[in-house]
C-alpha atoms as an extended CHARMM CRD file, in Angstrom:
* protein
*
        71  EXT
         1         1  MET       CA            111.2380000000       48.6010000000       97.8080000000  PROA      1               0.0000000000
         2         2  GLU       CA            110.9050000000       45.2150000000       96.1880000000  PROA      2               0.0000000000
         3         3  SER       CA            107.3100000000       45.9810000000       95.2630000000  PROA      3               0.0000000000
         4         4  MET       CA            108.4230000000       48.7200000000       92.8450000000  PROA      4               0.0000000000
         5         5  ARG       CA            108.5880000000       47.7340000000       89.2380000000  PROA      5               0.0000000000
         6         6  LYS       CA            111.9640000000       47.8300000000       87.6060000000  PROA      6               0.0000000000
         7         7  ALA       CA            110.7100000000       47.8940000000       84.0230000000  PROA      7               0.0000000000
         8         8  TRP       CA            109.0670000000       50.8550000000       82.3780000000  PROA      8               0.0000000000
         9         9  THR       CA            106.4250000000       49.8470000000       79.9000000000  PROA      9               0.0000000000
        10        10  ASP       CA            105.5200000000       52.0160000000       76.9230000000  PROA      10              0.0000000000
        11        11  GLU       CA            102.1810000000       52.8310000000       78.5680000000  PROA      11              0.0000000000
        12        12  ARG       CA            103.8520000000       53.9990000000       81.7630000000  PROA      12              0.0000000000
        13        13  LEU       CA            106.3560000000       56.0880000000       79.8270000000  PROA      13              0.0000000000
        14        14  ASP       CA            103.5470000000       57.6440000000       77.7800000000  PROA      14              0.0000000000
        15        15  ASP       CA            101.6440000000       58.4510000000       80.9730000000  PROA      15              0.0000000000
        16        16  LEU       CA            104.7420000000       60.0130000000       82.5260000000  PROA      16              0.0000000000
        17        17  ASN       CA            105.3770000000       62.0230000000       79.3570000000  PROA      17              0.0000000000
        18        18  LYS       CA            101.7900000000       63.2990000000       79.4140000000  PROA      18              0.0000000000
        19        19  ARG       CA            102.0300000000       64.3320000000       83.0670000000  PROA      19              0.0000000000
        20        20  VAL       CA            105.3390000000       66.1220000000       82.5040000000  PROA      20              0.0000000000
        21        21  ASP       CA            103.8780000000       67.9800000000       79.5090000000  PROA      21              0.0000000000
        22        22  GLU       CA            100.8230000000       69.0110000000       81.5490000000  PROA      22              0.0000000000
        23        23  GLY       CA            103.0780000000       70.2470000000       84.3470000000  PROA      23              0.0000000000
        24        24  PHE       CA            105.1450000000       72.3630000000       81.9770000000  PROA      24              0.0000000000
        25        25  SER       CA            101.9610000000       73.7590000000       80.4250000000  PROA      25              0.0000000000
        26        26  ARG       CA            100.7430000000       74.8630000000       83.8640000000  PROA      26              0.0000000000
        27        27  ILE       CA            104.1010000000       76.4240000000       84.6830000000  PROA      27              0.0000000000
        28        28  ASP       CA            104.1260000000       78.2340000000       81.3310000000  PROA      28              0.0000000000
        29        29  ALA       CA            100.6700000000       79.6830000000       82.0140000000  PROA      29              0.0000000000
        30        30  ASP       CA            101.7390000000       80.7500000000       85.5130000000  PROA      30              0.0000000000
        31        31  ILE       CA            104.8480000000       82.4850000000       84.1830000000  PROA      31              0.0000000000
        32        32  ARG       CA            102.8190000000       84.3380000000       81.5410000000  PROA      32              0.0000000000
        33        33  ALA       CA            100.3810000000       85.5480000000       84.2080000000  PROA      33              0.0000000000
        34        34  LEU       CA            103.2590000000       86.6120000000       86.4510000000  PROA      34              0.0000000000
        35        35  ARG       CA            104.8630000000       88.5870000000       83.6170000000  PROA      35              0.0000000000
        36        36  ALA       CA            101.5940000000       90.4500000000       83.0710000000  PROA      36              0.0000000000
        37        37  GLU       CA            101.3670000000       91.2970000000       86.7780000000  PROA      37              0.0000000000
        38        38  VAL       CA            104.9830000000       92.4750000000       86.9050000000  PROA      38              0.0000000000
        39        39  GLY       CA            104.3990000000       94.6550000000       83.8480000000  PROA      39              0.0000000000
        40        40  GLY       CA            101.4580000000       96.3290000000       85.5730000000  PROA      40              0.0000000000
        41        41  LEU       CA            103.4990000000       96.8000000000       88.7300000000  PROA      41              0.0000000000
        42        42  GLN       CA            106.3470000000       98.4080000000       86.8020000000  PROA      42              0.0000000000
        43        43  ARG       CA            103.9200000000      100.8060000000       85.1270000000  PROA      43              0.0000000000
        44        44  THR       CA            102.4050000000      101.7530000000       88.5000000000  PROA      44              0.0000000000
        45        45  MET       CA            105.8380000000      102.2950000000       90.0430000000  PROA      45              0.0000000000
        46        46  ALA       CA            106.9050000000      104.5330000000       87.1420000000  PROA      46              0.0000000000
        47        47  GLN       CA            103.7490000000      106.6250000000       87.4890000000  PROA      47              0.0000000000
        48        48  GLY       CA            104.3170000000      106.9390000000       91.2350000000  PROA      48              0.0000000000
        49        49  PHE       CA            107.9240000000      108.0140000000       90.6790000000  PROA      49              0.0000000000
        50        50  ILE       CA            106.8370000000      110.6900000000       88.1990000000  PROA      50              0.0000000000
        51        51  ALA       CA            104.1450000000      111.9720000000       90.5780000000  PROA      51              0.0000000000
        52        52  LEU       CA            106.5600000000      112.0370000000       93.5200000000  PROA      52              0.0000000000
        53        53  SER       CA            109.1490000000      113.8870000000       91.4490000000  PROA      53              0.0000000000
        54        54  ALA       CA            106.5660000000      116.4710000000       90.3880000000  PROA      54              0.0000000000
        55        55  VAL       CA            105.5180000000      117.0360000000       94.0060000000  PROA      55              0.0000000000
        56        56  MET       CA            109.1360000000      117.4570000000       95.0790000000  PROA      56              0.0000000000
        57        57  VAL       CA            109.8350000000      119.9620000000       92.2990000000  PROA      57              0.0000000000
        58        58  ALA       CA            106.6900000000      121.9340000000       93.2260000000  PROA      58              0.0000000000
        59        59  GLY       CA            107.6870000000      121.8850000000       96.9020000000  PROA      59              0.0000000000
        60        60  PHE       CA            111.1970000000      123.0980000000       96.2100000000  PROA      60              0.0000000000
        61        61  GLY       CA            109.7560000000      125.7910000000       93.9450000000  PROA      61              0.0000000000
        62        62  GLY       CA            107.3960000000      126.8830000000       96.6850000000  PROA      62              0.0000000000
        63        63  ILE       CA            110.1750000000      127.0600000000       99.2320000000  PROA      63              0.0000000000
        64        64  ALA       CA            112.3650000000      129.0000000000       96.7880000000  PROA      64              0.0000000000
        65        65  GLY       CA            109.4730000000      131.4000000000       96.2040000000  PROA      65              0.0000000000
        66        66  LEU       CA            109.0180000000      131.9610000000       99.9300000000  PROA      66              0.0000000000
        67        67  ILE       CA            112.7040000000      132.5800000000      100.4010000000  PROA      67              0.0000000000
        68        68  ALA       CA            112.7740000000      134.9790000000       97.4460000000  PROA      68              0.0000000000
        69        69  THR       CA            109.8490000000      137.0140000000       98.8190000000  PROA      69              0.0000000000
        70        70  GLN       CA            111.4280000000      137.2790000000      102.2620000000  PROA      70              0.0000000000
        71        71  ILE       CA            114.6930000000      138.7180000000      101.0170000000  PROA      71              0.0000000000
């Protein structure tokens, strides 16, 4: 532990600042990409829900038609 420097020079602080900025830039890009993927997933889920609802309505209509013709 004694080998660690206790003083931060301007150069070291500038280097640290640069690395922190680069890290936040990468995280920002990752979050933007994730938002795009989530948006596509939400759109796909909504389309699937609409299709499933349409199939259920058609099925119930078919069953109601069969019942009506048997009475």
